[in-house]
LOGU-127034 format. One record per residue (C-alpha): residue in three letters; x, y, z; residue number from 1. Coordinates in steps of 0.05 Angstrom, whole numbers, plus 5000, padded with zeros to 4 digits. Layout:
<rs>
+------+------+------+------+-----+
! type !    u !    v !    w ! seq !
+------+------+------+------+-----+
!  ALA !    X !    Y !    Z ! NUM !
...
+------+------+------+------+-----+
</rs>
This chain:
<rs>
+------+------+------+------+-----+
! type !    u !    v !    w ! seq !
+------+------+------+------+-----+
!  MET ! 2877 ! 7092 ! 2442 !   1 !
!  VAL ! 2939 ! 7106 ! 2401 !   2 !
!  CYS ! 2993 ! 7057 ! 2419 !   3 !
!  GLY ! 3060 ! 7026 ! 2400 !   4 !
!  GLU ! 3117 ! 6987 ! 2432 !   5 !
!  SER ! 3184 ! 7005 ! 2460 !   6 !
!  ASN ! 3232 ! 6950 ! 2482 !   7 !
!  GLY ! 3173 ! 6902 ! 2482 !   8 !
!  VAL ! 3132 ! 6946 ! 2529 !   9 !
!  ARG ! 3066 ! 6974 ! 2505 !  10 !
!  ARG ! 3063 ! 7050 ! 2502 !  11 !
!  GLY ! 3004 ! 7092 ! 2484 !  12 !
!  VAL ! 2960 ! 7153 ! 2492 !  13 !
!  ILE ! 2890 ! 7146 ! 2520 !  14 !
!  GLN ! 2842 ! 7201 ! 2503 !  15 !
!  ARG ! 2786 ! 7222 ! 2548 !  16 !
!  GLY ! 2725 ! 7183 ! 2523 !  17 !
!  ASP ! 2765 ! 7122 ! 2502 !  18 !
!  PRO ! 2741 ! 7056 ! 2533 !  19 !
!  GLU ! 2807 ! 7049 ! 2571 !  20 !
!  TYR ! 2802 ! 7118 ! 2604 !  21 !
!  PRO ! 2786 ! 7107 ! 2678 !  22 !
!  ARG ! 2716 ! 7133 ! 2687 !  23 !
!  ARG ! 2729 ! 7155 ! 2759 !  24 !
!  LEU ! 2774 ! 7210 ! 2733 !  25 !
!  GLU ! 2713 ! 7243 ! 2703 !  26 !
!  ALA ! 2696 ! 7268 ! 2773 !  27 !
!  LEU ! 2753 ! 7317 ! 2768 !  28 !
!  PRO ! 2734 ! 7386 ! 2742 !  29 !
!  ASP ! 2802 ! 7388 ! 2707 !  30 !
!  ALA ! 2804 ! 7315 ! 2685 !  31 !
!  PRO ! 2863 ! 7303 ! 2637 !  32 !
!  ARG ! 2845 ! 7305 ! 2563 !  33 !
!  ARG ! 2894 ! 7248 ! 2553 !  34 !
!  LEU ! 2938 ! 7200 ! 2592 !  35 !
!  PHE ! 3006 ! 7174 ! 2570 !  36 !
!  VAL ! 3013 ! 7101 ! 2588 !  37 !
!  ARG ! 3068 ! 7050 ! 2592 !  38 !
!  GLY ! 3040 ! 6980 ! 2601 !  39 !
!  GLU ! 2966 ! 6966 ! 2602 !  40 !
!  LEU ! 2913 ! 7000 ! 2644 !  41 !
!  PRO ! 2861 ! 6953 ! 2674 !  42 !
!  CYS ! 2799 ! 6956 ! 2631 !  43 !
!  PRO ! 2746 ! 6957 ! 2656 !  44 !
!  TRP ! 2772 ! 6997 ! 2714 !  45 !
!  GLY ! 2756 ! 6954 ! 2775 !  46 !
!  PRO ! 2757 ! 6967 ! 2850 !  47 !
!  ALA ! 2820 ! 7007 ! 2867 !  48 !
!  VAL ! 2857 ! 7026 ! 2930 !  49 !
!  GLY ! 2907 ! 7083 ! 2935 !  50 !
!  ILE ! 2964 ! 7069 ! 2982 !  51 !
!  VAL ! 3007 ! 7131 ! 2996 !  52 !
!  GLY ! 3056 ! 7155 ! 3048 !  53 !
!  SER ! 3124 ! 7182 ! 3065 !  54 !
!  ARG ! 3184 ! 7178 ! 3019 !  55 !
!  GLU ! 3226 ! 7169 ! 3082 !  56 !
!  ALA ! 3183 ! 7114 ! 3112 !  57 !
!  ASP ! 3213 ! 7069 ! 3165 !  58 !
!  PRO ! 3218 ! 6993 ! 3153 !  59 !
!  GLN ! 3154 ! 6978 ! 3192 !  60 !
!  ALA ! 3113 ! 7027 ! 3150 !  61 !
!  ARG ! 3142 ! 6998 ! 3086 !  62 !
!  ARG ! 3124 ! 6928 ! 3110 !  63 !
!  HIS ! 3053 ! 6950 ! 3126 !  64 !
!  ALA ! 3045 ! 6981 ! 3056 !  65 !
!  ALA ! 3074 ! 6919 ! 3021 !  66 !
!  GLU ! 3033 ! 6869 ! 3061 !  67 !
!  ILE ! 2968 ! 6907 ! 3052 !  68 !
!  ALA ! 2981 ! 6917 ! 2978 !  69 !
!  ALA ! 2998 ! 6843 ! 2967 !  70 !
!  SER ! 2934 ! 6819 ! 2999 !  71 !
!  LEU ! 2891 ! 6870 ! 2964 !  72 !
!  ALA ! 2922 ! 6854 ! 2897 !  73 !
!  ALA ! 2911 ! 6779 ! 2909 !  74 !
!  ALA ! 2838 ! 6794 ! 2925 !  75 !
!  GLY ! 2829 ! 6830 ! 2858 !  76 !
!  ALA ! 2837 ! 6903 ! 2876 !  77 !
!  ILE ! 2879 ! 6951 ! 2834 !  78 !
!  VAL ! 2934 ! 6982 ! 2877 !  79 !
!  VAL ! 2947 ! 7054 ! 2858 !  80 !
!  SER ! 3005 ! 7096 ! 2882 !  81 !
!  GLY ! 3054 ! 7150 ! 2860 !  82 !
!  GLY ! 3117 ! 7112 ! 2844 !  83 !
!  ALA ! 3158 ! 7150 ! 2895 !  84 !
!  ARG ! 3208 ! 7122 ! 2944 !  85 !
!  GLY ! 3185 ! 7094 ! 3011 !  86 !
!  VAL ! 3112 ! 7075 ! 3018 !  87 !
!  ASP ! 3095 ! 7082 ! 2945 !  88 !
!  THR ! 3151 ! 7035 ! 2924 !  89 !
!  ALA ! 3131 ! 6985 ! 2977 !  90 !
!  ALA ! 3058 ! 6987 ! 2954 !  91 !
!  HIS ! 3076 ! 6973 ! 2881 !  92 !
!  GLU ! 3124 ! 6918 ! 2900 !  93 !
!  GLY ! 3072 ! 6887 ! 2946 !  94 !
!  ALA ! 3020 ! 6886 ! 2891 !  95 !
!  ILE ! 3070 ! 6852 ! 2844 !  96 !
!  ALA ! 3086 ! 6801 ! 2898 !  97 !
!  GLY ! 3011 ! 6788 ! 2906 !  98 !
!  ARG ! 3007 ! 6773 ! 2831 !  99 !
!  GLY ! 2958 ! 6829 ! 2821 ! 100 !
!  ARG ! 2952 ! 6895 ! 2784 ! 101 !
!  THR ! 2984 ! 6961 ! 2803 ! 102 !
!  VAL ! 2984 ! 7030 ! 2771 ! 103 !
!  ALA ! 3039 ! 7081 ! 2784 ! 104 !
!  VAL ! 3016 ! 7152 ! 2771 ! 105 !
!  ILE ! 3079 ! 7194 ! 2763 ! 106 !
!  GLY ! 3091 ! 7268 ! 2767 ! 107 !
!  SER ! 3134 ! 7277 ! 2705 ! 108 !
!  GLY ! 3140 ! 7257 ! 2632 ! 109 !
!  PHE ! 3169 ! 7191 ! 2610 ! 110 !
!  ASP ! 3235 ! 7223 ! 2590 ! 111 !
!  HIS ! 3245 ! 7245 ! 2662 ! 112 !
!  LEU ! 3224 ! 7185 ! 2704 ! 113 !
!  TYR ! 3227 ! 7202 ! 2778 ! 114 !
!  PRO ! 3257 ! 7177 ! 2821 ! 115 !
!  PRO ! 3311 ! 7149 ! 2774 ! 116 !
!  SER ! 3324 ! 7094 ! 2824 ! 117 !
!  ASN ! 3254 ! 7065 ! 2808 ! 118 !
!  ARG ! 3266 ! 7056 ! 2734 ! 119 !
!  ALA ! 3271 ! 6980 ! 2743 ! 120 !
!  LEU ! 3207 ! 6980 ! 2783 ! 121 !
!  PHE ! 3170 ! 7020 ! 2730 ! 122 !
!  ASP ! 3195 ! 6971 ! 2678 ! 123 !
!  ARG ! 3169 ! 6912 ! 2718 ! 124 !
!  ILE ! 3101 ! 6945 ! 2725 ! 125 !
!  ALA ! 3096 ! 6962 ! 2652 ! 126 !
!  ALA ! 3120 ! 6894 ! 2630 ! 127 !
!  GLY ! 3060 ! 6857 ! 2659 ! 128 !
!  ALA ! 3038 ! 6879 ! 2728 ! 129 !
!  GLY ! 2998 ! 6940 ! 2705 ! 130 !
!  ALA ! 3015 ! 7009 ! 2680 ! 131 !
!  VAL ! 3056 ! 7072 ! 2691 ! 132 !
!  VAL ! 3013 ! 7132 ! 2677 ! 133 !
!  THR ! 3024 ! 7207 ! 2670 ! 134 !
!  GLU ! 2985 ! 7266 ! 2642 ! 135 !
!  PHE ! 3050 ! 7302 ! 2625 ! 136 !
!  GLU ! 3085 ! 7304 ! 2558 ! 137 !
!  ALA ! 3149 ! 7263 ! 2555 ! 138 !
!  SER ! 3194 ! 7324 ! 2561 ! 139 !
!  THR ! 3162 ! 7349 ! 2626 ! 140 !
!  PRO ! 3210 ! 7345 ! 2685 ! 141 !
!  PRO ! 3186 ! 7333 ! 2757 ! 142 !
!  SER ! 3173 ! 7397 ! 2795 ! 143 !
!  ARG ! 3137 ! 7426 ! 2855 ! 144 !
!  TRP ! 3073 ! 7436 ! 2815 ! 145 !
!  THR ! 3071 ! 7370 ! 2778 ! 146 !
!  PHE ! 3066 ! 7326 ! 2841 ! 147 !
!  PRO ! 3002 ! 7357 ! 2869 ! 148 !
!  ARG ! 2970 ! 7347 ! 2800 ! 149 !
!  ARG ! 2994 ! 7275 ! 2802 ! 150 !
!  ASN ! 2963 ! 7267 ! 2872 ! 151 !
!  ARG ! 2894 ! 7289 ! 2848 ! 152 !
!  LEU ! 2894 ! 7232 ! 2797 ! 153 !
!  ILE ! 2911 ! 7181 ! 2851 ! 154 !
!  ALA ! 2854 ! 7206 ! 2894 ! 155 !
!  ALA ! 2803 ! 7207 ! 2838 ! 156 !
!  ALA ! 2821 ! 7139 ! 2810 ! 157 !
!  CYS ! 2808 ! 7102 ! 2875 ! 158 !
!  ASP ! 2750 ! 7077 ! 2916 ! 159 !
!  LEU ! 2790 ! 7085 ! 2980 ! 160 !
!  VAL ! 2856 ! 7119 ! 2998 ! 161 !
!  VAL ! 2900 ! 7090 ! 3053 ! 162 !
!  VAL ! 2953 ! 7134 ! 3083 ! 163 !
!  VAL ! 3014 ! 7098 ! 3113 ! 164 !
!  GLN ! 3061 ! 7142 ! 3154 ! 165 !
!  ALA ! 3056 ! 7214 ! 3131 ! 166 !
!  PRO ! 3091 ! 7274 ! 3162 ! 167 !
!  ILE ! 3061 ! 7344 ! 3163 ! 168 !
!  PRO ! 3062 ! 7372 ! 3110 ! 169 !
!  SER ! 3066 ! 7317 ! 3058 ! 170 !
!  GLY ! 3040 ! 7297 ! 2989 ! 171 !
!  ALA ! 3003 ! 7239 ! 3021 ! 172 !
!  LEU ! 2961 ! 7288 ! 3061 ! 173 !
!  ILE ! 2947 ! 7328 ! 2998 ! 174 !
!  THR ! 2922 ! 7264 ! 2966 ! 175 !
!  ALA ! 2878 ! 7250 ! 3027 ! 176 !
!  LYS ! 2849 ! 7321 ! 3026 ! 177 !
!  ILE ! 2833 ! 7316 ! 2951 ! 178 !
!  ALA ! 2802 ! 7247 ! 2962 ! 179 !
!  ARG ! 2755 ! 7274 ! 3016 ! 180 !
!  SER ! 2735 ! 7332 ! 2972 ! 181 !
!  LEU ! 2715 ! 7282 ! 2919 ! 182 !
!  GLY ! 2676 ! 7238 ! 2968 ! 183 !
!  VAL ! 2729 ! 7183 ! 2967 ! 184 !
!  PRO ! 2736 ! 7150 ! 3036 ! 185 !
!  VAL ! 2804 ! 7158 ! 3071 ! 186 !
!  ALA ! 2835 ! 7109 ! 3120 ! 187 !
!  ALA ! 2902 ! 7110 ! 3156 ! 188 !
!  VAL ! 2950 ! 7062 ! 3189 ! 189 !
!  PRO ! 2968 ! 7086 ! 3260 ! 190 !
!  GLY ! 3040 ! 7097 ! 3279 ! 191 !
!  THR ! 3084 ! 7112 ! 3339 ! 192 !
!  ALA ! 3066 ! 7181 ! 3366 ! 193 !
!  SER ! 3139 ! 7198 ! 3380 ! 194 !
!  ASP ! 3158 ! 7194 ! 3307 ! 195 !
!  PRO ! 3142 ! 7259 ! 3268 ! 196 !
!  ARG ! 3132 ! 7217 ! 3206 ! 197 !
!  ASN ! 3067 ! 7192 ! 3237 ! 198 !
!  ARG ! 3036 ! 7260 ! 3253 ! 199 !
!  GLY ! 2997 ! 7262 ! 3188 ! 200 !
!  ASN ! 2968 ! 7192 ! 3190 ! 201 !
!  ASN ! 2952 ! 7196 ! 3265 ! 202 !
!  GLY ! 2921 ! 7264 ! 3254 ! 203 !
!  LEU ! 2876 ! 7236 ! 3200 ! 204 !
!  ILE ! 2851 ! 7183 ! 3248 ! 205 !
!  ARG ! 2837 ! 7236 ! 3301 ! 206 !
!  ALA ! 2799 ! 7276 ! 3248 ! 207 !
!  GLY ! 2754 ! 7216 ! 3232 ! 208 !
!  ALA ! 2791 ! 7174 ! 3182 ! 209 !
!  ASP ! 2782 ! 7099 ! 3191 ! 210 !
!  LEU ! 2838 ! 7064 ! 3227 ! 211 !
!  VAL ! 2865 ! 7004 ! 3189 ! 212 !
!  GLU ! 2920 ! 6955 ! 3209 ! 213 !
!  CYS ! 2918 ! 6902 ! 3155 ! 214 !
!  ALA ! 2886 ! 6884 ! 3089 ! 215 !
!  ALA ! 2826 ! 6852 ! 3123 ! 216 !
!  ASP ! 2809 ! 6920 ! 3153 ! 217 !
!  VAL ! 2815 ! 6954 ! 3085 ! 218 !
!  LEU ! 2771 ! 6902 ! 3051 ! 219 !
!  ALA ! 2718 ! 6910 ! 3105 ! 220 !
!  LEU ! 2715 ! 6985 ! 3089 ! 221 !
!  MET ! 2712 ! 6972 ! 3014 ! 222 !
!  ASN ! 2657 ! 6920 ! 3021 ! 223 !
!  ARG ! 2609 ! 6964 ! 3059 ! 224 !
!  ALA ! 2558 ! 7011 ! 3028 ! 225 !
!  PRO ! 2557 ! 7054 ! 2986 ! 226 !
!  LEU ! 2609 ! 7015 ! 2947 ! 227 !
!  PHE ! 2580 ! 6963 ! 2900 ! 228 !
!  PHE ! 2629 ! 6906 ! 2898 ! 229 !
!  GLN ! 2653 ! 6851 ! 2943 ! 230 !
!  LEU ! 2725 ! 6830 ! 2952 ! 231 !
!  ASP ! 2750 ! 6773 ! 2996 ! 232 !
!  LEU ! 2818 ! 6751 ! 3020 ! 233 !
!  PRO ! 2834 ! 6678 ! 3003 ! 234 !
!  GLU ! 2795 ! 6631 ! 3047 ! 235 !
!  PRO ! 2833 ! 6610 ! 3109 ! 236 !
!  PRO ! 2850 ! 6536 ! 3110 ! 237 !
!  PRO ! 2804 ! 6491 ! 3151 ! 238 !
!  ARG ! 2829 ! 6462 ! 3216 ! 239 !
!  CYS ! 2876 ! 6404 ! 3202 ! 240 !
!  LYS ! 2841 ! 6340 ! 3219 ! 241 !
!  GLU ! 2906 ! 6309 ! 3242 ! 242 !
!  THR ! 2918 ! 6367 ! 3290 ! 243 !
!  PRO ! 2891 ! 6357 ! 3360 ! 244 !
!  ALA ! 2835 ! 6406 ! 3378 ! 245 !
!  THR ! 2861 ! 6414 ! 3448 ! 246 !
!  ALA ! 2908 ! 6470 ! 3468 ! 247 !
!  PRO ! 2953 ! 6483 ! 3527 ! 248 !
!  ALA ! 2910 ! 6497 ! 3588 ! 249 !
!  ASP ! 2943 ! 6564 ! 3604 ! 250 !
!  LEU ! 2925 ! 6597 ! 3537 ! 251 !
!  GLY ! 2876 ! 6654 ! 3534 ! 252 !
!  GLU ! 2815 ! 6660 ! 3488 ! 253 !
!  ASP ! 2853 ! 6699 ! 3435 ! 254 !
!  GLU ! 2908 ! 6648 ! 3433 ! 255 !
!  ILE ! 2859 ! 6590 ! 3427 ! 256 !
!  LEU ! 2821 ! 6625 ! 3372 ! 257 !
!  VAL ! 2885 ! 6637 ! 3332 ! 258 !
!  LEU ! 2912 ! 6567 ! 3345 ! 259 !
!  ASP ! 2847 ! 6538 ! 3319 ! 260 !
!  ARG ! 2860 ! 6570 ! 3252 ! 261 !
!  LEU ! 2931 ! 6543 ! 3244 ! 262 !
!  CYS ! 2954 ! 6479 ! 3211 ! 263 !
!  ARG ! 3020 ! 6447 ! 3194 ! 264 !
!  GLU ! 3017 ! 6484 ! 3128 ! 265 !
!  PRO ! 3040 ! 6557 ! 3130 ! 266 !
!  VAL ! 2984 ! 6608 ! 3139 ! 267 !
!  HIS ! 2993 ! 6683 ! 3126 ! 268 !
!  ILE ! 2977 ! 6730 ! 3183 ! 269 !
!  ASP ! 2926 ! 6769 ! 3142 ! 270 !
!  GLU ! 2887 ! 6704 ! 3133 ! 271 !
!  ILE ! 2889 ! 6693 ! 3208 ! 272 !
!  VAL ! 2865 ! 6764 ! 3222 ! 273 !
!  ALA ! 2808 ! 6756 ! 3172 ! 274 !
!  ALA ! 2787 ! 6688 ! 3200 ! 275 !
!  THR ! 2789 ! 6707 ! 3274 ! 276 !
!  GLY ! 2765 ! 6779 ! 3270 ! 277 !
!  LEU ! 2813 ! 6798 ! 3326 ! 278 !
!  GLY ! 2849 ! 6853 ! 3288 ! 279 !
!  ALA ! 2923 ! 6856 ! 3273 ! 280 !
!  ALA ! 2948 ! 6878 ! 3341 ! 281 !
!  ARG ! 2912 ! 6824 ! 3381 ! 282 !
!  THR ! 2929 ! 6771 ! 3330 ! 283 !
!  GLN ! 3003 ! 6789 ! 3332 ! 284 !
!  ALA ! 3002 ! 6787 ! 3408 ! 285 !
!  ALA ! 2969 ! 6719 ! 3408 ! 286 !
!  LEU ! 3019 ! 6692 ! 3358 ! 287 !
!  LEU ! 3077 ! 6716 ! 3400 ! 288 !
!  THR ! 3047 ! 6681 ! 3461 ! 289 !
!  LEU ! 3038 ! 6617 ! 3421 ! 290 !
!  GLU ! 3110 ! 6621 ! 3396 ! 291 !
!  LEU ! 3136 ! 6628 ! 3467 ! 292 !
!  ALA ! 3092 ! 6568 ! 3487 ! 293 !
!  GLY ! 3126 ! 6527 ! 3433 ! 294 !
!  VAL ! 3063 ! 6510 ! 3394 ! 295 !
!  VAL ! 3071 ! 6558 ! 3335 ! 296 !
!  GLU ! 3130 ! 6574 ! 3291 ! 297 !
!  ASP ! 3143 ! 6637 ! 3250 ! 298 !
!  ARG ! 3167 ! 6615 ! 3182 ! 299 !
!  GLY ! 3183 ! 6686 ! 3158 ! 300 !
!  GLY ! 3144 ! 6728 ! 3109 ! 301 !
!  LYS ! 3087 ! 6733 ! 3160 ! 302 !
!  LEU ! 3074 ! 6658 ! 3152 ! 303 !
!  PHE ! 3059 ! 6615 ! 3213 ! 304 !
!  VAL ! 3051 ! 6540 ! 3225 ! 305 !
!  ARG ! 3023 ! 6499 ! 3283 ! 306 !
!  LEU ! 3073 ! 6452 ! 3313 ! 307 !
!  GLU ! 3033 ! 6408 ! 3360 ! 308 !
+------+------+------+------+-----+
</rs>
């Protein structure tokens, strides 16, 4: 690798065959001969998840992307996305919040960072959270043909691609199509049917993509054969000894199961989902019931505590 520094950030060129070159890209018939890098690519290249979706994503989709990315990054996975507005930005920011590694694969050269509004995000990634990568010379501007080429790198670099809110047509669906052609599993987060921004992700599920609602669902997919690594969310805290084991008599089985996993210390919803196995929708419903019953409090940031 030929490298240098600019404003304290490592910059370099990785040639195909270098130790830092992600081996998964070798599956591409037109694998790049070299990659231009700002920051530091993970080496060795570990388990990686691509999180992609609409540039015009709604707040809920952005939250989904950020929360899934944060938990995956905390569990040790590399979060890969395209650096665009919307879902991509949320995924990168989530990975940073999870104190993990993220790689932004962009569709332009470094002299034409796109979108310009994400310059600060790219700087944060390159300064320590991972790397910004492109196969294009610095003078290459973004264009209609550069983004599909960018998408193939995202698909090839990952062990799983997750689509969060994607209209038809969209770059996220191009990434999913390329991933399937390479044998990379594709999953999707379901969305409201009335919103056209969800036609792509819902369509993928109808076509056989795995439905995922949270990081625990994604990890379950990654941990099953034929993948050869195991990732785990942080262990949920044990039941607090000082907390009574009894629950209000009118609670259902789901509510009791969720309450049993809560303490007076905040617990993230992804940890509750992983510990109970109820899935995100049933867990959220149970938490709402417990809040209305006055035994659980939402502390914000998807953190919950037991009050009784």
